[in-house]
C-alpha positions in Angstrom: 0.0 0.0 0.0 1.3 3.4 -0.8 0.7 6.7 0.9 1.2 10.1 -0.7 3.4 12.4 1.4 2.7 16.1 0.8 3.7 19.2 2.8 3.3 22.9 2.3 6.8 23.2 3.7 8.3 22.0 0.4 7.6 23.2 -3.1 4.4 21.9 -4.8 5.0 19.4 -7.6 5.5 21.1 -10.9 4.2 18.1 -12.8 2.1 14.9 -12.5 4.0 13.5 -9.5 3.9 13.5 -5.7 6.5 15.1 -3.4 7.1 11.6 -2.0 5.5 8.2 -1.7 5.7 6.1 1.5 5.5 2.4 0.8 5.7 0.3 3.9 8.7 1.8 5.8 10.3 3.2 2.7 10.0 6.8 1.5 10.7 7.6 -2.2 11.2 11.3 -2.5 10.9 13.0 -5.8 13.8 15.2 -6.9 13.9 18.6 -5.1 15.1 21.8 -6.7 15.7 25.1 -5.0 12.2 26.6 -4.9 11.4 28.5 -1.7 8.0 27.0 -0.7 7.0 30.3 1.0 7.6 32.5 -2.0 7.6 30.1 -4.9 10.8 31.8 -6.1 14.0 30.0 -7.1 17.0 30.4 -4.8 19.8 30.4 -7.4 22.1 33.3 -6.5 24.9 30.8 -6.0 25.3 27.0 -5.9 25.8 27.0 -2.1 22.5 28.9 -1.5 20.8 26.7 -4.1 22.0 23.5 -2.5 21.0 24.7 0.9 17.4 25.3 -0.3 17.3 21.9 -1.9 18.3 20.2 1.3 15.8 22.3 3.3 13.1 21.0 0.9 14.2 17.4 1.3 14.2 17.8 5.1 10.6 19.2 4.9 9.4 16.2 3.0 11.3 13.8 5.3 9.7 15.5 8.3 6.2 15.2 6.8 6.8 11.4 6.8 8.1 11.6 10.4 11.7 11.1 9.3 15.0 13.1 9.1 18.3 12.9 7.3 19.3 9.9 9.5 16.7 7.8 7.7 18.1 8.5 4.3 19.8 5.4 2.7 20.3 6.6 -0.9 20.7 10.0 -2.7 20.9 10.9 -6.3 22.5 14.3 -7.2 22.1 15.8 -10.6 24.1 18.8 -11.6 24.5 20.7 -14.8 28.1 21.5 -14.1 30.4 19.0 -12.4 32.6 21.9 -11.4 30.0 22.6 -8.7 30.6 19.2 -7.1 32.8 20.5 -4.3 30.4 23.3 -3.3 27.4 20.9 -3.4 29.3 18.4 -1.4 30.1 20.9 1.3 26.4 21.6 1.9 25.5 18.0 1.5 28.1 16.8 4.0 26.6 19.0 6.8 23.3 17.1 6.5 25.0 13.6 6.5 27.9 14.0 8.9 27.7 10.5 10.3 27.0 7.3 8.3 26.2 9.0 5.1 23.9 7.3 2.6 24.9 5.6 -0.6 24.7 8.1 -3.6 25.7 9.0 -7.0 26.4 12.5 -8.5 26.1 13.0 -12.2 26.3 15.8 -14.6 23.2 16.3 -16.8 22.5 18.7 -19.7 19.5 20.5 -18.3 17.2 20.3 -15.2 13.7 21.6 -14.5 13.4 25.4 -14.5 17.0 25.5 -15.6 18.3 25.0 -12.0 21.9 23.9 -11.3 21.2 21.0 -8.9 18.4 18.5 -8.2 18.6 15.9 -5.5 16.3 12.9 -4.8 16.4 10.5 -1.9 15.2 7.2 -0.6 14.7 6.9 3.2 13.7 4.0 5.5 12.1 4.2 9.0 
């Protein structure tokens, strides 16, 4: 059985998908980009601010499912420029200081709304 997870503390879906789906004890979170859910505006002044907003959005979805970063077992990071890897990693590392999840980081040609980074996660209670 699946349960749709939706919170006003993360951006609304910009397409035909849910913010996250909880199936049993596993949460599948759609990719998050740097939309500030309070204003609807993109936070893209620099890659650090952008990644911080992405991680805030992920945490909001996790919290809506009664989880936090400790529950994350897998992350997928998509960047339009691999030269941003170090800056993205610095923000990311603050969220996963102990026992970080498995992950991949890949460069892609374009992301929704022409953002620079998108991150999706899988978490388990």
